[in-house]
N, C-alpha and C positions, 0 to 999 in steps of 0.2 A: 286166322285166329293163333293164337301164341301156343306152341309148344310146351311142356312141361318142363323141358331141359333149360328153354328160355325162360319160362319163370323163375325156375330155381337160381339161374343165374343173375338174377337181379337181386341190388342190395335193398335193404329193409325201407329207406325213404322210397326207393322205385316201384316197390311192393305196395306200398300205401297208396301210392298217386295212381298206380294201376288198378287197384280197388275202387278208388274213389271214383275214376272213370267210368268203371264198368259200371257202379252203381248210378251214375249219372246217365250212361247209356240204356240201362234199363228202364230208369224213369221216363227218359223220352221215347223208348218203344212202348211202354204200358200205355202213356198219354195218346201216342198216333193210335195204336191199338183201341182205345177208348171213344176215338174219335174216325172211327174207319177208315184211317189214311194210312195203315200199314197194311201192304201187301205179300208181305214173306213173314208168317209168323212163326216160322222157323226160328226165329232171331231172337224171340224171346227165350228158348229152351238154351240157345249158342252162349246167351250172354248170364243165364244163370249158373250155367256149367263153369263160364270164365270164373265166375265170382267163386262158385264152390273150388276150384283148382287152387285160386290165389288164396282164399282162407286155409285151404288144408296144408299146402307150406307154408302159410306164417304159422301156424299151428303146432305144424312138426318143428319149426326153429325154435318155437317157443317149449316147446317139450323138450327137445334136447338140450337147452341150456341148462334145465333145472337137475 
């Protein structure tokens, strides 16, 4: 799991890639959950929080520029 400090240190392109990867991971987890192959359900929440952190930092940067 990435800490907020590490996420803040990333550049815009890297943030976008991390967000895309997190969405892909969430899709895979949801798929595994629906087919009853997911053993650890807490992973869903962890990935959702990761997405929220990344989007929050992206939004902060966007608001800071204006």
